[in-house]
N, C-alpha and C positions, 0 to 999 in steps of 0.2 A: 797766553797770547801776548806777544810784545807789540810795540807801536808799529813796527814794520809790517807785521802780520795784519794788524787792523787796517792800515792804509791799503795793503794789497787787497784785503777782503772788500773794502769799500769801493775800490776802483773796478773790481770784477763783479760787483753786485748788479743783478738785472731783475726785471720784474718777474722773470720765470725761475730765478734761482730758488731752490728749496731751502727754507730756513727752519731752524730748530732751536728750541730753548737750550740754554747752557745747562747741562745736567748737574752742575754744581750749585744751581739756584734752588732755594727752598722758598715756597710762596704760600701765603695765606690770605684769605679774604677777610677784611675787617670792615664791616658796615658798608659794603659795596666797593671799597677801595682795595686794591691789591698791594700787599706789602711783601717784598722779596728780600732775601739775604743771600749773599754769596758767602758760604761757610768758609771757604779757603781764604778769602780776602777780608772777611769780616765787614763787608759793606752792605748797607741797606738801601733799598730803592722803593719808590711808591708809584703806582699807576692807578688812574681812575678813569671812569667813563668808558668811552669807546676803546681806549688803550687797554683797559682790563679785559674787554671782550676779545680784542686782537690777541692778547696773551693766551686766553683760553683756547682760541682757535689754533694756536701754535702747540697745543698738546700733541698733535701729530704734525710732522713736517708739512709746511705750506709755503707757497710763493706769495709775493706781494699781490700778484694777480688773483690768487685764491682768496687772500684776505679781503681785497677790494670787492670781489664778487659777493662774499658772505656779508660784509658790512653793509654794502649797498642794499642787499635784500632785507636786512634787519633794521636799518636806520633810514631816516628821510634825508639822504644826502646824494648829491649828483656824483657820478662816477669820476669826473675830472678832479673835483675837490678831494674826494676820497682817495684817489690814486696818489695825489700830491701829498696828502697828510699821512697816509699809511707808508709811503716810501720814506718820508722824513722820519717817521716814528721808527721804522725798521733800521734806518741808518743810525739814529740816536741810540737804539738798543745795542746795535753792533759795536758802536764806539766804546761802550762800557761793558762789552762782552756778556750781555744778557741773552743774546741770541747769536747764532753762528750759522754759516752755510752748512748744509748737509754734505759730508765728505762722500764722494762717490767711490 
């Protein structure tokens, strides 16, 4: 995915857009933290806390709304804060191609 594709993806992103993990990512849990590697690019990433749980939830395609609903049920967080944080998290993951919209 080139920079133009990433920009297009971010501008068309909505809370109901189904998102999926990049299939080129390999992930492992190390003492509660998630460590991922993009084999093609040779880049490593780390996610901890609620972010690691959101990554787990993306094992099957899910929207930001789906993630917010699940996270709010599992953690003591208000839906407005959760929505803002999960939306930012998803945008950050999309910027580095860790997740992508599901192609219809």
